TORSE-875014 format. One record per residue (C-alpha): x, y, z. Coordinates in steps of 0.25 Angstrom, whole numbers. Layout:
N
{xx=X&yy=Y&zz=Z};
...
END
This chain:
452
{xx=-86&yy=-205&zz=1};
{xx=-75&yy=-214&zz=-2};
{xx=-62&yy=-215&zz=5};
{xx=-49&yy=-223&zz=3};
{xx=-47&yy=-235&zz=11};
{xx=-34&yy=-238&zz=17};
{xx=-28&yy=-251&zz=24};
{xx=-33&yy=-254&zz=38};
{xx=-25&yy=-249&zz=49};
{xx=-22&yy=-257&zz=62};
{xx=-29&yy=-246&zz=70};
{xx=-44&yy=-246&zz=73};
{xx=-52&yy=-240&zz=62};
{xx=-61&yy=-228&zz=66};
{xx=-73&yy=-234&zz=60};
{xx=-78&yy=-249&zz=61};
{xx=-90&yy=-248&zz=51};
{xx=-94&yy=-262&zz=55};
{xx=-95&yy=-259&zz=70};
{xx=-101&yy=-245&zz=68};
{xx=-112&yy=-250&zz=59};
{xx=-119&yy=-257&zz=69};
{xx=-131&yy=-252&zz=75};
{xx=-126&yy=-253&zz=90};
{xx=-113&yy=-246&zz=86};
{xx=-121&yy=-234&zz=80};
{xx=-131&yy=-234&zz=93};
{xx=-119&yy=-234&zz=102};
{xx=-112&yy=-223&zz=95};
{xx=-125&yy=-214&zz=95};
{xx=-127&yy=-217&zz=110};
{xx=-113&yy=-213&zz=113};
{xx=-114&yy=-200&zz=106};
{xx=-128&yy=-197&zz=111};
{xx=-124&yy=-199&zz=125};
{xx=-113&yy=-189&zz=123};
{xx=-123&yy=-179&zz=116};
{xx=-134&yy=-181&zz=126};
{xx=-124&yy=-177&zz=138};
{xx=-119&yy=-165&zz=130};
{xx=-133&yy=-161&zz=127};
{xx=-137&yy=-162&zz=142};
{xx=-125&yy=-153&zz=145};
{xx=-130&yy=-143&zz=136};
{xx=-144&yy=-144&zz=140};
{xx=-140&yy=-143&zz=155};
{xx=-132&yy=-130&zz=153};
{xx=-141&yy=-123&zz=143};
{xx=-151&yy=-118&zz=153};
{xx=-140&yy=-112&zz=161};
{xx=-133&yy=-106&zz=149};
{xx=-146&yy=-99&zz=144};
{xx=-146&yy=-92&zz=157};
{xx=-131&yy=-87&zz=156};
{xx=-131&yy=-83&zz=141};
{xx=-141&yy=-74&zz=134};
{xx=-148&yy=-78&zz=121};
{xx=-139&yy=-68&zz=113};
{xx=-127&yy=-75&zz=118};
{xx=-133&yy=-89&zz=113};
{xx=-135&yy=-82&zz=100};
{xx=-120&yy=-78&zz=99};
{xx=-117&yy=-93&zz=102};
{xx=-126&yy=-97&zz=91};
{xx=-119&yy=-88&zz=81};
{xx=-106&yy=-93&zz=86};
{xx=-109&yy=-108&zz=85};
{xx=-115&yy=-106&zz=71};
{xx=-103&yy=-98&zz=65};
{xx=-93&yy=-108&zz=71};
{xx=-100&yy=-120&zz=67};
{xx=-102&yy=-115&zz=52};
{xx=-88&yy=-112&zz=51};
{xx=-83&yy=-125&zz=58};
{xx=-91&yy=-133&zz=48};
{xx=-83&yy=-126&zz=37};
{xx=-70&yy=-128&zz=44};
{xx=-68&yy=-143&zz=40};
{xx=-76&yy=-143&zz=27};
{xx=-84&yy=-154&zz=33};
{xx=-73&yy=-165&zz=31};
{xx=-75&yy=-171&zz=45};
{xx=-87&yy=-180&zz=42};
{xx=-77&yy=-187&zz=32};
{xx=-69&yy=-192&zz=44};
{xx=-80&yy=-203&zz=46};
{xx=-79&yy=-209&zz=32};
{xx=-65&yy=-214&zz=29};
{xx=-61&yy=-229&zz=32};
{xx=-47&yy=-224&zz=33};
{xx=-44&yy=-217&zz=46};
{xx=-33&yy=-209&zz=41};
{xx=-42&yy=-203&zz=31};
{xx=-52&yy=-199&zz=42};
{xx=-40&yy=-194&zz=50};
{xx=-36&yy=-185&zz=38};
{xx=-49&yy=-179&zz=37};
{xx=-50&yy=-176&zz=52};
{xx=-36&yy=-169&zz=51};
{xx=-41&yy=-161&zz=38};
{xx=-53&yy=-156&zz=46};
{xx=-45&yy=-152&zz=58};
{xx=-36&yy=-144&zz=48};
{xx=-47&yy=-137&zz=41};
{xx=-54&yy=-134&zz=54};
{xx=-41&yy=-127&zz=60};
{xx=-39&yy=-119&zz=47};
{xx=-54&yy=-115&zz=46};
{xx=-54&yy=-110&zz=61};
{xx=-42&yy=-102&zz=59};
{xx=-47&yy=-95&zz=46};
{xx=-61&yy=-92&zz=52};
{xx=-55&yy=-83&zz=63};
{xx=-51&yy=-72&zz=54};
{xx=-64&yy=-68&zz=47};
{xx=-72&yy=-71&zz=60};
{xx=-62&yy=-61&zz=68};
{xx=-62&yy=-50&zz=58};
{xx=-77&yy=-50&zz=54};
{xx=-83&yy=-55&zz=67};
{xx=-90&yy=-41&zz=70};
{xx=-96&yy=-41&zz=56};
{xx=-101&yy=-56&zz=57};
{xx=-107&yy=-53&zz=70};
{xx=-115&yy=-41&zz=64};
{xx=-120&yy=-49&zz=53};
{xx=-125&yy=-60&zz=63};
{xx=-133&yy=-49&zz=70};
{xx=-124&yy=-51&zz=83};
{xx=-113&yy=-41&zz=85};
{xx=-110&yy=-47&zz=98};
{xx=-106&yy=-60&zz=92};
{xx=-93&yy=-55&zz=85};
{xx=-83&yy=-58&zz=97};
{xx=-88&yy=-73&zz=97};
{xx=-84&yy=-75&zz=82};
{xx=-70&yy=-76&zz=86};
{xx=-73&yy=-89&zz=93};
{xx=-78&yy=-95&zz=80};
{xx=-65&yy=-100&zz=75};
{xx=-62&yy=-109&zz=87};
{xx=-76&yy=-114&zz=87};
{xx=-74&yy=-118&zz=72};
{xx=-62&yy=-126&zz=76};
{xx=-68&yy=-133&zz=88};
{xx=-81&yy=-136&zz=81};
{xx=-74&yy=-142&zz=68};
{xx=-64&yy=-150&zz=76};
{xx=-75&yy=-156&zz=84};
{xx=-82&yy=-161&zz=72};
{xx=-69&yy=-167&zz=67};
{xx=-67&yy=-174&zz=80};
{xx=-81&yy=-180&zz=80};
{xx=-80&yy=-186&zz=67};
{xx=-66&yy=-192&zz=70};
{xx=-72&yy=-198&zz=83};
{xx=-84&yy=-203&zz=76};
{xx=-76&yy=-210&zz=66};
{xx=-69&yy=-218&zz=77};
{xx=-82&yy=-220&zz=84};
{xx=-78&yy=-213&zz=97};
{xx=-92&yy=-209&zz=100};
{xx=-90&yy=-209&zz=115};
{xx=-79&yy=-198&zz=114};
{xx=-88&yy=-191&zz=104};
{xx=-99&yy=-191&zz=115};
{xx=-90&yy=-186&zz=125};
{xx=-86&yy=-174&zz=117};
{xx=-100&yy=-170&zz=116};
{xx=-101&yy=-170&zz=131};
{xx=-88&yy=-164&zz=134};
{xx=-91&yy=-153&zz=124};
{xx=-105&yy=-150&zz=129};
{xx=-100&yy=-149&zz=144};
{xx=-88&yy=-140&zz=140};
{xx=-96&yy=-130&zz=133};
{xx=-107&yy=-130&zz=143};
{xx=-98&yy=-127&zz=155};
{xx=-91&yy=-117&zz=147};
{xx=-103&yy=-109&zz=143};
{xx=-108&yy=-110&zz=158};
{xx=-95&yy=-105&zz=164};
{xx=-94&yy=-94&zz=154};
{xx=-109&yy=-90&zz=156};
{xx=-108&yy=-89&zz=171};
{xx=-96&yy=-80&zz=170};
{xx=-106&yy=-70&zz=162};
{xx=-94&yy=-64&zz=154};
{xx=-93&yy=-72&zz=141};
{xx=-107&yy=-70&zz=135};
{xx=-109&yy=-78&zz=122};
{xx=-94&yy=-81&zz=123};
{xx=-97&yy=-91&zz=134};
{xx=-106&yy=-99&zz=125};
{xx=-96&yy=-98&zz=114};
{xx=-84&yy=-103&zz=122};
{xx=-93&yy=-114&zz=128};
{xx=-96&yy=-119&zz=114};
{xx=-81&yy=-119&zz=111};
{xx=-78&yy=-126&zz=124};
{xx=-88&yy=-137&zz=120};
{xx=-80&yy=-140&zz=107};
{xx=-67&yy=-140&zz=115};
{xx=-73&yy=-150&zz=125};
{xx=-77&yy=-159&zz=113};
{xx=-62&yy=-159&zz=108};
{xx=-56&yy=-161&zz=121};
{xx=-65&yy=-173&zz=124};
{xx=-63&yy=-179&zz=110};
{xx=-47&yy=-178&zz=110};
{xx=-44&yy=-191&zz=117};
{xx=-52&yy=-199&zz=107};
{xx=-47&yy=-191&zz=95};
{xx=-33&yy=-194&zz=100};
{xx=-35&yy=-209&zz=101};
{xx=-42&yy=-210&zz=87};
{xx=-31&yy=-202&zz=79};
{xx=-20&yy=-210&zz=85};
{xx=-26&yy=-222&zz=77};
{xx=-24&yy=-215&zz=64};
{xx=-9&yy=-212&zz=66};
{xx=-12&yy=-198&zz=61};
{xx=-10&yy=-202&zz=46};
{xx=-16&yy=-193&zz=36};
{xx=-21&yy=-196&zz=22};
{xx=-20&yy=-187&zz=9};
{xx=-28&yy=-175&zz=12};
{xx=-32&yy=-173&zz=-2};
{xx=-37&yy=-187&zz=-3};
{xx=-45&yy=-187&zz=10};
{xx=-51&yy=-173&zz=6};
{xx=-55&yy=-178&zz=-8};
{xx=-61&yy=-191&zz=-2};
{xx=-70&yy=-182&zz=7};
{xx=-73&yy=-170&zz=-2};
{xx=-88&yy=-172&zz=-1};
{xx=-87&yy=-167&zz=14};
{xx=-82&yy=-153&zz=11};
{xx=-90&yy=-153&zz=-3};
{xx=-104&yy=-157&zz=2};
{xx=-104&yy=-160&zz=17};
{xx=-97&yy=-147&zz=21};
{xx=-107&yy=-138&zz=14};
{xx=-119&yy=-147&zz=20};
{xx=-113&yy=-146&zz=34};
{xx=-111&yy=-131&zz=33};
{xx=-125&yy=-128&zz=27};
{xx=-131&yy=-137&zz=38};
{xx=-125&yy=-128&zz=49};
{xx=-127&yy=-115&zz=41};
{xx=-141&yy=-119&zz=40};
{xx=-142&yy=-121&zz=55};
{xx=-134&yy=-108&zz=58};
{xx=-141&yy=-99&zz=48};
{xx=-153&yy=-96&zz=57};
{xx=-143&yy=-93&zz=68};
{xx=-137&yy=-82&zz=60};
{xx=-150&yy=-77&zz=54};
{xx=-157&yy=-76&zz=68};
{xx=-144&yy=-69&zz=74};
{xx=-145&yy=-59&zz=62};
{xx=-160&yy=-56&zz=62};
{xx=-164&yy=-58&zz=77};
{xx=-151&yy=-57&zz=84};
{xx=-143&yy=-65&zz=94};
{xx=-153&yy=-66&zz=105};
{xx=-164&yy=-73&zz=96};
{xx=-152&yy=-81&zz=90};
{xx=-149&yy=-86&zz=105};
{xx=-164&yy=-91&zz=106};
{xx=-163&yy=-98&zz=93};
{xx=-150&yy=-104&zz=96};
{xx=-154&yy=-109&zz=110};
{xx=-167&yy=-115&zz=104};
{xx=-159&yy=-122&zz=93};
{xx=-147&yy=-126&zz=101};
{xx=-155&yy=-132&zz=112};
{xx=-161&yy=-142&zz=102};
{xx=-151&yy=-143&zz=91};
{xx=-138&yy=-144&zz=100};
{xx=-143&yy=-157&zz=108};
{xx=-149&yy=-161&zz=95};
{xx=-136&yy=-159&zz=87};
{xx=-129&yy=-167&zz=98};
{xx=-137&yy=-179&zz=96};
{xx=-138&yy=-177&zz=81};
{xx=-123&yy=-176&zz=80};
{xx=-120&yy=-188&zz=88};
{xx=-130&yy=-197&zz=80};
{xx=-124&yy=-191&zz=67};
{xx=-110&yy=-194&zz=70};
{xx=-113&yy=-209&zz=73};
{xx=-123&yy=-209&zz=61};
{xx=-113&yy=-205&zz=51};
{xx=-103&yy=-215&zz=56};
{xx=-114&yy=-226&zz=56};
{xx=-120&yy=-222&zz=42};
{xx=-106&yy=-223&zz=36};
{xx=-104&yy=-237&zz=43};
{xx=-117&yy=-242&zz=38};
{xx=-115&yy=-237&zz=24};
{xx=-101&yy=-244&zz=23};
{xx=-105&yy=-257&zz=30};
{xx=-120&yy=-259&zz=27};
{xx=-122&yy=-250&zz=15};
{xx=-134&yy=-243&zz=21};
{xx=-138&yy=-232&zz=31};
{xx=-153&yy=-232&zz=31};
{xx=-153&yy=-240&zz=44};
{xx=-145&yy=-230&zz=52};
{xx=-152&yy=-218&zz=46};
{xx=-166&yy=-224&zz=50};
{xx=-161&yy=-228&zz=64};
{xx=-155&yy=-215&zz=67};
{xx=-166&yy=-206&zz=62};
{xx=-176&yy=-215&zz=70};
{xx=-169&yy=-213&zz=83};
{xx=-168&yy=-198&zz=81};
{xx=-182&yy=-197&zz=78};
{xx=-186&yy=-205&zz=90};
{xx=-177&yy=-198&zz=100};
{xx=-179&yy=-184&zz=95};
{xx=-194&yy=-183&zz=92};
{xx=-199&yy=-180&zz=106};
{xx=-189&yy=-170&zz=111};
{xx=-191&yy=-162&zz=98};
{xx=-206&yy=-162&zz=100};
{xx=-205&yy=-158&zz=114};
{xx=-195&yy=-146&zz=110};
{xx=-205&yy=-142&zz=99};
{xx=-216&yy=-141&zz=109};
{xx=-209&yy=-135&zz=122};
{xx=-197&yy=-128&zz=117};
{xx=-200&yy=-114&zz=121};
{xx=-205&yy=-118&zz=135};
{xx=-193&yy=-128&zz=137};
{xx=-183&yy=-117&zz=133};
{xx=-189&yy=-107&zz=143};
{xx=-188&yy=-117&zz=154};
{xx=-174&yy=-122&zz=151};
{xx=-167&yy=-109&zz=147};
{xx=-175&yy=-98&zz=153};
{xx=-187&yy=-90&zz=148};
{xx=-178&yy=-81&zz=139};
{xx=-176&yy=-93&zz=130};
{xx=-190&yy=-97&zz=126};
{xx=-188&yy=-92&zz=112};
{xx=-177&yy=-102&zz=111};
{xx=-187&yy=-113&zz=114};
{xx=-196&yy=-108&zz=104};
{xx=-185&yy=-109&zz=93};
{xx=-182&yy=-123&zz=98};
{xx=-197&yy=-127&zz=96};
{xx=-197&yy=-121&zz=82};
{xx=-184&yy=-128&zz=78};
{xx=-187&yy=-142&zz=84};
{xx=-194&yy=-148&zz=72};
{xx=-182&yy=-144&zz=63};
{xx=-172&yy=-149&zz=73};
{xx=-179&yy=-162&zz=75};
{xx=-178&yy=-165&zz=60};
{xx=-164&yy=-161&zz=60};
{xx=-161&yy=-171&zz=71};
{xx=-168&yy=-182&zz=63};
{xx=-159&yy=-178&zz=51};
{xx=-146&yy=-182&zz=59};
{xx=-141&yy=-193&zz=48};
{xx=-137&yy=-181&zz=39};
{xx=-123&yy=-187&zz=38};
{xx=-129&yy=-198&zz=29};
{xx=-125&yy=-188&zz=17};
{xx=-111&yy=-190&zz=21};
{xx=-113&yy=-205&zz=23};
{xx=-119&yy=-207&zz=9};
{xx=-110&yy=-197&zz=2};
{xx=-121&yy=-187&zz=-1};
{xx=-116&yy=-175&zz=5};
{xx=-121&yy=-166&zz=-7};
{xx=-135&yy=-170&zz=-4};
{xx=-133&yy=-165&zz=11};
{xx=-127&yy=-152&zz=6};
{xx=-139&yy=-150&zz=-3};
{xx=-149&yy=-152&zz=9};
{xx=-141&yy=-142&zz=17};
{xx=-141&yy=-132&zz=6};
{xx=-157&yy=-134&zz=6};
{xx=-158&yy=-133&zz=21};
{xx=-149&yy=-121&zz=21};
{xx=-157&yy=-114&zz=10};
{xx=-170&yy=-117&zz=17};
{xx=-164&yy=-111&zz=31};
{xx=-159&yy=-99&zz=24};
{xx=-172&yy=-96&zz=17};
{xx=-180&yy=-97&zz=30};
{xx=-170&yy=-88&zz=37};
{xx=-171&yy=-78&zz=26};
{xx=-186&yy=-78&zz=26};
{xx=-188&yy=-78&zz=42};
{xx=-177&yy=-68&zz=44};
{xx=-186&yy=-58&zz=37};
{xx=-197&yy=-61&zz=47};
{xx=-189&yy=-57&zz=59};
{xx=-196&yy=-67&zz=67};
{xx=-187&yy=-77&zz=74};
{xx=-198&yy=-87&zz=78};
{xx=-202&yy=-88&zz=63};
{xx=-188&yy=-89&zz=59};
{xx=-185&yy=-101&zz=68};
{xx=-199&yy=-108&zz=64};
{xx=-196&yy=-107&zz=49};
{xx=-182&yy=-112&zz=51};
{xx=-187&yy=-124&zz=58};
{xx=-198&yy=-127&zz=47};
{xx=-188&yy=-126&zz=36};
{xx=-178&yy=-135&zz=43};
{xx=-188&yy=-145&zz=45};
{xx=-190&yy=-146&zz=30};
{xx=-176&yy=-147&zz=26};
{xx=-172&yy=-158&zz=37};
{xx=-184&yy=-167&zz=33};
{xx=-177&yy=-166&zz=19};
{xx=-164&yy=-170&zz=25};
{xx=-170&yy=-182&zz=33};
{xx=-176&yy=-187&zz=20};
{xx=-162&yy=-186&zz=13};
{xx=-156&yy=-194&zz=24};
{xx=-167&yy=-205&zz=23};
{xx=-166&yy=-206&zz=8};
{xx=-150&yy=-206&zz=7};
{xx=-150&yy=-217&zz=18};
{xx=-161&yy=-226&zz=12};
{xx=-168&yy=-225&zz=26};
{xx=-183&yy=-226&zz=27};
{xx=-191&yy=-214&zz=34};
{xx=-202&yy=-225&zz=38};
{xx=-191&yy=-233&zz=45};
{xx=-186&yy=-220&zz=52};
{xx=-199&yy=-215&zz=57};
{xx=-205&yy=-229&zz=60};
{xx=-198&yy=-242&zz=59};
{xx=-184&yy=-238&zz=64};
{xx=-190&yy=-229&zz=75};
{xx=-199&yy=-240&zz=81};
{xx=-188&yy=-251&zz=80};
{xx=-178&yy=-242&zz=87};
{xx=-188&yy=-240&zz=98};
{xx=-190&yy=-254&zz=100};
{xx=-176&yy=-258&zz=99};
{xx=-173&yy=-248&zz=110};
{xx=-184&yy=-254&zz=119};
{xx=-178&yy=-268&zz=117};
{xx=-164&yy=-263&zz=122};
END
């Protein structure tokens, strides 16, 4: 994707591609983000056994519906322009994109309130959860907060402010956990305690990021470029990446809606906890690596003309770190959940066991942003259409069986097949070698770490 170049400014540039392209810079950035994500993950894990004893499976089911609805609408709010913030050499073009995203988000959040308020009871009935209706009124604020945080993350990543990004994860996790705990102890809020805690998490991230944002935007002098030119230069994001991102999460959320409709919010609560206790910590790690990977892949392509090395190294590290934990989860999930969260949550552990192979492959497929790096968003969209079609087909078949365990098992098997295809596309587009990922890179990284 080409952007126009302007004259150099006397102020520091947000990206130094030569410095960022170094292996040490990449590793340092990943370590910073993983430190923050690990602390955030630890906070969530410490609080979860308490929260599962304060809130019921049905209330966790309402939280799952709320998060799915809010996230889907938040992805549509900015038309997925925010990844483009990383690409321009001109900081004023990046600033213009950031402001465009904020304006789109604000407008979308306001517009969404009216249909959700008017049709909230009908929507809840369709979802098989009439008690969910009051919580739909909290969706517009969630759309705004979730979308703004994605814009802020891209802006701080552009300026390599990874220490602050790591801090936002910890601050958000702590804010959300303490809010959920406090409202849960009052025994008056029900699922509202979980939902308000989720909003508090997003607010905590923004508050923590505010000082760093203020410093960076002061260096661009608030100068904006021509809106039409900037939007035209990044038209592939709403044209292809928007649809791919939306389909990605809709494919993730479709089982949540189907399980709620067919089996009710209680079974959904089991499914949500089983998925979230694995996927949430997983997403923290994946998101942290993905942010740095995207920047590093752009830098490598500009400075070295290749991205095979970073794909091989990233994939090898992910396999080495994730294989044993996912294996243990697949073997002991049910017993582990019963011990940690109480005997009532054993079925959530069974669901986690069934989903572990698919989640491991999804975790390995982290470098999906390579499609943006090499300007092949249309191919990623095609994969998302295929993945979504497979998920919908499986849900249509398993929904007729009225067997929640079989439904989750079929979802896991079908997802494994589509994520293997995605990994293959990543390897082919980058020019990486599967042999080097599985053997040469893996062992060289182990020996390098021992020398250090």
